N, C-alpha and C positions, 0 to 999 in steps of 0.2 A: 286351771284348765290344763289337761294333759296334751302332750304332743300329738297323740293320735286324734284327739278331737279337733285340733287345728289342721292336721294333715288331711283328714277325710274330705272336707269341703274343697280344699285346694286340689286334691287328686280328682275329684268329680269335675271341677271346672277345667282342669288340664285335659282330662279325657274328652270332655265336650269340645274343647278347643281343637284337639288333634282330629277329631271326627269332622268338625266343621271345616277345618283346613283341607282335609281330604275331599269333602263335598265341594268346596270351592274350586279345587283343582279339577275335579271331574266335570263340574258345570262349565268352567272355562274351556276345557278341552272339547266338550260337547259343542259349545257355541263356535269356537274357532276352527276346529278340525274335523270332528266326527259327526256333525249333525246329519249329514247325508249318507253316512256309512250304514249299510243295511244291517239290521239287528244290533250291531255293536253300538251305534250312535244312541239309540234309545236305552241301552244298558248303561251307558255313561250318565244319561239323564236320571235314570232310576237310582244309580249309585249316589249321585249328588243329592237327590231328594231324600233318600233314606238316611244318608249321613246327616243332613241338616235336621231331619225330624228326630232322630235318636239323640243328637247333640242337644237339641232344645229340651227334650224330655229329661235328659241327664241333669240339666240345670234345676229341674224341679225336685227330683229324687233319684234314688239309686236302688230300686228293687232288683233282686237277682235276675229276673227275666230281662230287664233292661241292660244289665251287664252282659248277659248272654247275647243280646241283640247287637250291642256295640262290638263284641268280639266277632260275631258273625259278619258284620259289615266290613270290618277290617280284614278278616281272613278271606272274605269273598273278593275284595279288591285285590289283595295280594295274589290270590289264586287266579283271578282273571288276568292279571299282569303276567304271571308265570306261564299261563296257558297261551297267551297271545305271542309269547316269544318262543314257545316250543312247538306244540301241536296245532296251534291256531284256535281261534274262536269263531265259529260259523264262517270259516274260510278266510278270516282276517288274521294276518300275522304282522308282527313288528320285530325289530331287531335292536338289541342293546338298550340303552337308556334314552331312547327317542320316544316321544318328543322331549327335548331338553329345554328347560330344567324340570318340567312338570313331572316326568317319570320318576326322577330321583326324589323330588319333594313329596310325591305321593307315597312312595315306599317308606320314606322317613316318617310321614304322618301316620301311616297305618301301623308301622312297627312301633312307633311311640304309643299309639293307642293300646296295642297289645301289652307292651311293657308296663304302662301305667295301670292297666287292668290287673296284671299279675302282682304288682306292688300293692294295689288295693286289696286283692284277695289274701295276700300274705299278712297284711295288716289286720284284716277281719279275723283270719284264722288265729293270729296271735292274741287278739283281744278275747276271743272265745275261750282259748286255752287258759288265759290268765284269770278269767271270770269263774272257771270251774274250781270247786274245792279239790285239794289234792287227795288222791286215793291213798288210803293207809290200810295196811293189813291189820286185822284185829289183834289186839295184844292178849296173849294167853297168860293166865295167872298160873304161876308155878305150883301154888298150893293145891289147885283143883285139877291139875294135870297129873294123871297117873301113868306110870309106865307099866306095860303089860308084864305079867310074871313070866319067867323063863322056864 
């Protein structure tokens, strides 16, 4: 068994774990702090739900669309985090890494998801390149090759 065959399931489980971790953090924040925050509260619940759903599906398989969904969930959470600290989200703003420690843990989980997806993609690309036969230029026979007269 090759290293890539062992690494693929481990990466899939790790990606599912980081997504589930992000979902757990968002669910906890929804219950403890943002349940009654207009628009933003339901977005935390939506983030948690989608994170859990994609994480569960990743444990079953890893089709390209699911990898794209995992990346979208992580990028969406990071984008929402950045927007809430700069321009605001539906009038809601926060500052720094508050609430602590959930803000930092969430960033680490989502960044971990993206990093693991990048490793997965590099592994898959490397496998596809290794599986292709090498391209070779046709060998020309010197006896049949004629040089044009001058």
